[in-house]
C-alpha angles and dihedrals in degrees: 000000000000126000088237087087099049110132120247122228096271091051092049090052091052090051090051092051089057094044092050090052093049094048093048093045093053092048091049093047092056091046093051091051094046092051091051097242090124133021113204143124110269133188110197117220094186109148094030099076099113096060100064093033091060094038093052091049088060092053136070127233088255094058118095133240126192114190141170138242091282089056111099088112089055091052096047091047090052091052111268106162114249094229092054092046097049093044089053097049087048090055094242130149094243091062125111091263097029091262094297099104103049124189095319099052109044126151137169113176093182087076096033093259102147134187111334107206137195094210112101112245096003093116090077103060090041090052090050090056092050092046091049089054089053091049092051095045095041092226091147093229125146124217125211122202115198122200141149132253092260091059091061088074098061130086096251091065095054095040092049095049091048095050093043089050093049094048096033091231120193093245135126120208105210114191112193096203105199091165095246129083100201100303099343125097115236097244092054096060109024123075098204129064092222126036088201088068090067091071090074091066089064098037091252125134109254116201128184117201140169098261091196092061109082094200095052094039094050093047091053092046095047094049091049091049093050091048093051094045091051091058094252094125139239134338130205112217120190106197111193116218142129133237113228097211139044126284093270132013109278093029109133091215090217088151092066121098102250096211091048091050093048092050091051093049091046086056093050102171099214099060090039090055090046092054091048092054090054095043092051093047094243092125138002128237089251092051093051093044089054091051091050093047090052090050091053091048092050092050091048089055093045094052092050091045090053095048091048093051115098124245116254118274118251093254090064088076093085099031116106088012107078128034115250111263118253120209115241 
């Protein structure tokens, strides 16, 4: 990635605002579950906040994002309102999908957040379809497909990269490589050292970046977005990171290398970024503390909004599922 796309101070501060929100939201989610206020499946993204925060900063509201069940950080970074998110994960009618999707099936088209799916790797072919629609209509929108390192080993990954390469679709394949596919370490299931190298097989640029570095991550995202918008086709970005917790909430993560995990948590990217902003004079301690206080207040309000929202009525079971009947 070229230095032409390095973020200025104002852009870095916007990235931090997103990252602070994501960090606080994950911490609150786990707390709410542990205290019994909500019962739901939850896939923690803690440790991966920088990737979507930088990626989203390189996009517009009109651009699309297709993510997976471990994708709440992607959705919040792209602009999903907290109230709508929390009401949905609580199964309430004021949620983004009227409480019927839950934490694994969130969507918010007003901000380009399309079709969250629980099927591993399915974000990529869906993103291709959306990107093809943009190409045909000429709406100049870019689509991002998020997936994990494990998903790079299934057919949908290879088929999607091939088709996107052939048709030069305006799509970005963003692999958040957190080194574990569910409970399996990367090196035990993947034949290549770098997922980014797989782009060459489909004549697609493959870029590996430190996904925990906001400068490097934003530069890669911005260059890929500009390339896609200019009609030059897709990019595969492998953003290296680490998830601090097990595959799903309640997972003991005994399969993780303890020294590796400790080193990753000691290098927590959000406080490191925070310290950099202060050291470089981009923001003061008071400014960042005010941002963080506002985030906590907003999450407080969202949780209470969600818990006060009613559950869906019984007749919602068949709404948005079957087409309305038409008399012959």
